[in-house]
C-alpha positions, 0 to 999 in steps of 0.5 A: 500500499502507498503511504497514507499521505505522502508529503512532498518537501516544498523547497525541493519541489520548487528547485526540482520544477525550476531545474526541469524547466531549465532543462526543457528551455535548453531542449527547446533552444537546441531544437530551435537553433538546429538548421532543421528547426522548421522540419523538427517543429512539424514532426508528428508526436505520439500525442494524437495530432499534435506536432512538436510545435503544438507540443512545445506550446503545451509545455510553455502553457503548462509551465506558464499556468501558475504565474498567469492565474496565481492572482485569480480569487478563489471560488471555493471549489471542493478540495482536490488532492494529488491522487484525485488530480491524477485520477481526474485530469484525463476528463479534462483532456479535451480542453487541454487539447483545445488550449494547446492548439489555440496557444500554438496558433496565437504564440507559437506560429512564428520562426523557430527563433520566435518560438524560443523566445515565447518559451523563454518568456513563460519559463522566466515567469515560472522561475521568478514565481518559484524564487519568490515568497508566494510559492513558498506559502504552505497555506496557499491554495490554487483553483483549477477546473477539477477543484481546489489544490494547495499551491504546493500540490499544484507544483507537483502536477507541474512536475508531472507535465514537465517530465511526461511531456519532456519524455514525449518531446524526446520521443518525437525528436528521436533523442536517446534520453531527456536529462530529467532532473533527478528530484523531478523524476523521483517525485513523479514516479512516486506520485503515479505508483501511489495513484496506482495503489490507490486505484487498485487497492490490495496487497497481492502484487508488489510493484517495485520502481528502483530507486524511487518507489515500492507499493503494494496493490491489486486485490488478492492475498496480502503479502506480509513477509519474505519474498512476495509471490507476485513481483513487478519491477521496472525503471522509472521512465518505463513506469511513467510511460505505462502509468500515462498510456505512452507504451502498453503492458505487452510491449514493455514485457516483451522488450524486458523493460518490465519484469513480472513474476507471479500469477497475479503480475499482469497489470494490463487491465489496470493501466494506464493510471492517468488518462 
């Protein structure tokens, strides 16, 4: 089972988000200064009909969301936890798709240099916010369509967006790997593992994602000591791809990216965790 209420160190989250944003900035600049930048921006992604240009626009929109709306008055929406956000964010996917397309059409249709400059503007605003006292306020809340979150939790959702979509960008550009911030990767891995255990409660399968997370889940006989009868083990990025539907269970097992043992260790029916 996951911890009853995992907490995330706010200072570490802010530092991780700043570092992950800077890694994305570097990737966007590398993309936009390439001799083939126009062709690269027009490449397809694994995200439906989005091109790389629209993916970059979506990333900019997500990192700029907090600076853009942090001053909005609260409307009293129902409290929303991180696990509830993971379970519910897929319901607003059509709205996010429309927002990304609109943002790409309005602010990201210029030259590659203009794309990089616009990304810089959004990144600079987030970095400035993270460095200020407002983002460090433990009682501050922030409202989204799904509900009212602690600002500290909202920052964790930005880690999810930047880590998951950085991996999408690497895949679209055929890069061997994206240099994720270690703390960002750790936080996203743990959140998605906890969400899996929350959505599929039980103790018959031990999911191991070294070095960041271990949870027990799936209905059935509970494991208490010794070697668990059902074990699934994978690396952080493979888990994130499985949990977000970027790859499927059969492919991950077939390529040995996942090791699964025991009669209850097939997790295909429970994935993805986040729509």
